[in-house]
C-alpha positions in Angstrom: 79.6 60.5 48.7 81.9 62.5 50.9 84.9 60.2 50.2 84.3 60.4 46.4 84.1 64.2 46.6 87.3 64.4 48.6 89.0 62.0 46.0 88.0 64.2 43.1 88.9 67.5 44.8 92.2 66.1 46.1 93.2 64.9 42.6 92.4 68.3 41.1 94.3 70.2 43.8 97.3 67.8 43.7 97.5 68.3 39.9 97.0 72.0 40.1 93.9 71.9 37.9 91.8 74.9 38.6 88.1 74.2 39.3 85.0 75.8 40.7 83.2 73.9 43.4 79.5 74.2 43.6 77.9 73.2 47.0 74.5 71.7 46.2 73.8 70.9 49.9 73.7 74.5 51.0 72.7 76.3 47.8 69.3 75.6 46.1 70.4 77.5 43.0 73.4 75.2 42.6 71.3 72.1 43.2 68.8 73.3 40.5 71.6 74.0 38.1 73.1 70.5 38.5 69.7 68.8 38.1 69.1 70.8 34.9 72.5 70.1 33.4 72.9 66.4 34.0 71.6 64.7 30.8 68.5 62.6 31.0 70.4 59.4 30.2 72.8 60.0 33.1 70.1 60.5 35.8 69.1 57.7 38.2 65.8 55.9 37.5 64.3 57.6 40.6 65.4 60.6 42.6 68.0 63.2 41.8 71.5 62.7 40.5 73.9 62.4 43.4 77.3 64.2 43.6 80.0 64.4 42.7 79.2 65.3 39.1 81.8 67.0 36.9 81.2 69.6 34.2 83.3 71.8 32.0 81.4 75.1 31.9 77.8 73.7 31.5 78.9 70.6 29.5 78.3 67.5 31.5 81.4 65.3 31.8 80.3 62.5 34.1 80.0 61.2 37.6 82.6 59.8 40.0 82.7 56.4 38.2 83.5 58.1 34.9 86.2 60.3 36.6 87.7 57.2 38.4 87.9 55.3 35.1 89.6 58.2 33.4 92.1 58.5 36.2 92.9 54.8 36.1 93.5 55.1 32.3 95.6 58.2 32.7 93.1 60.1 30.7 91.8 62.7 33.2 92.8 65.7 31.1 90.9 64.4 28.1 88.0 63.5 30.3 87.9 67.1 31.7 88.3 68.5 28.2 91.6 70.1 29.1 95.0 70.1 27.5 97.5 68.1 29.5 100.5 70.0 30.7 103.8 69.0 29.0 105.3 65.9 30.4 102.2 64.8 32.3 100.8 61.3 32.1 97.5 62.1 32.4 93.7 74.5 30.0 91.4 76.9 29.5 88.0 76.1 30.9 87.4 75.5 34.6 85.9 72.2 35.4 83.0 72.4 37.8 82.6 69.9 40.6 79.2 69.8 42.4 79.8 68.1 45.7 
């Protein structure tokens, strides 16, 4: 999990994409928010959804696998719901990452 979190955060930082990080390990309110905002069909069969999970405001975008696939397809900005900067291969709302 930690490696996936670092991968997402590193990508966002390297591409100067602003984001808000919500720590669910140390903050029960953030943990509750994440559980409530991950759609039913994206939750594991048992237990709670594991991080990292990505959101744009409260709109659920996906988990690490969805992010990784978007990155591999040079579609991260579309995945995040952001406008790609001019000349980029791969905005306005801050994506939220819950590590």
